[in-house]
N, C-alpha and C positions, 0 to 999 in steps of 0.2 A: 849443729852449730850452737854453741852455748853462749856466745857473745856476738853482738852486732857492733863491731868497732866503729863504723861510721856514724852511729846513732848520735853522739854528741855534736856532730857537725850539721845535723838536720836543723832547720829553722826552729826557734823556740816554740812558736805556736803549734807546729806540727808535733813536736815532742810532747807538749801538753795535751794535745788531742789523743795521742797514743796512750799516755798515762791514764787519761779519763776513760778510755775504752777498756782498761783493765778492771775497772770497778764493776762488780756484780753483786746482786742482792744475796745476802747471807742470813742465816739464822745465827744470831750472836747470843751465846749463853752468858748471862750475867745474874748470878745468884748471890744472895746475902745469907751468910751463916752467922749464927749467934754462938759465941764461945763462952759466955758468962751465964751464971744461973739467972741473972735478971734479964738476960737477952738484950742488953743495951749495946754491946759491942758488935758492930757489923763488920764482917770480914767479906770483902768482895772476892768472889771466885768466878773464874771463867775457863771453860775448856776450849774456847774458840781461839785458834791461833791468830797471831798478828798477820794482817793481809800481806801477802808476798811482795806486793809493789812497794810497801813501806820499808822493806828490807833491801830493796834494790839499790837506791841511791838517794842522796840528800835532795836532789831536785824533785824526785817523786814525793818524798816525805813533806817537803815544803810547799807543795802545790795545794795542799788542803783537801786531799781526796777523802780523808777520814779525820775524825777528831777524837781526842782523848775524852772519855766520858765516864761518869759515875764516881769520880774520885771524891766528890762531896759526900758519898755514902759510906766511905771506908773509915776505918779507925786511923786517926792521925798518929804518926810516930811509928807506924808498922810498915814502912816502906811504901813505894809507889803502888797504888792500887787503882788501876783504871783499865778500860777496855777501849780498843779502837773501833769506832762506829761511824757509819754514814746513816744518820737518822732518817734520811729521805727514802732509802731503799732497804735498809736492814730491818729484819724482824728481831725484836729484843725478847729473848726467851728467859723469863724470870723463874721458870720451874715452879717450885712450891713456895718460893719466897713470898712474904706478905706484901700486899699492895701498899699498905701504909709505909713500909720501909723504903719504898721508891718515891714517896710523895715529893721530895725535893727535885727530882728529875723527871717525874711523870709527864709534865707538859712537853718535854722534848721528844717523847716516844710516840711515833706515828703508827708503828706496827708492833703490837704486843702479843706475846704468846705466854701461856701459863698452863700449869697442870694442877687440877683440883679434884676432890671428890665433890661433885656438883650437888649431891643430895645431902651432904653433911650439914647438920644444923648450923654449925658455926659459920660455914660458908654461905649457906642459903639465906640466913637471917641477919648476918652481921658483916662478914668480910667482903661480900660482893659489893657492898656500898663503896668500898675503896677504889673500885674501878672508875669512879667519878674523877679521881685525881688525874686520869689519863685523858685530859680534855681535848687533846689534839690527835687522839687515836683515829686512824683511818681504817684500820683492820684490827680485829681481835681474834686470835687463834687459841682455841681451848682444847686441851687434852683431858678428857673426863676420866679420871682414874677409877671411877666406879662404873665405867661402861657407857657406851653411846646412848643407851636408853635413858640414862639420867639427864640427858640434855633436852629431852622433849619438853617444850614450854618455856625454856630458859630465855628465849629472845623476848617473849611477851611479859614474863614475870619480873624481869630485871631491867635496869637502865643500862644501855650500852652507848658510850659517847660516839661511836662510829656509825650508829644506826644498826637496826636489826639485820639488814641485808649484808652487812660486812662483818658478821660474826661467823667464824668457821669452827666446826667441830672436827677434830682429828681422831680417828679410830685409834685407841691406845694399843690395840693388837696388830694394826696394820697402818702405820703412819702415812702411807701413800693414799689412803682412803680418806677423803675429806668431804664434809657436808656443809653447805652454805646456808645460813640464815633460816627463816621460817620454812622455806621449801625443803631445805635439808633436814629440818626437824621432822617434817611430814614424812620424808623418805625413811628417816631413822625409825619413826613410829611404825611405819608399814613393815620394815624389816625386822625390828626387834621388839615391838610393842606386844601387848596381849593379843592372843589369837582368838 
């Protein structure tokens, strides 16, 4: 059955509950690319599709399950640039985009994911300070491009607005493998550290 024709005749409250049950946590890709030599023009890109429920009907779209986000980061005059997000449950993956580029919207992000070379000098001594912009982050997910062993000590050496215990390290070779906080760092050190 592709359509449930009696659905519009259900009570409004029941229909709204059904729409709300369609919302699931997602990893939402939202990266900024720089197309000019000065790096000032931000082009918002995302490989995350529009949630299916928003393509279903006007009632579902108008219920406010998701909101348009990040348009304030995009270049004006280059068409609509936004991503549909539920900031409460979605993890925002900024990839290798700079933290400072997201400063205007950082307080909205509760679950942040990024990819970095953790031991790179520019990150370790400079850019990591930009994570402070994400003042309402409840979780931070890190893909260490230079390997899991580069994460050992990161929770103690840097400030994380979500607290050390809510920093997650994702194995770049096996994204299903995740280590959490200082205990996870200890496990990483045991598995990958010097013998």
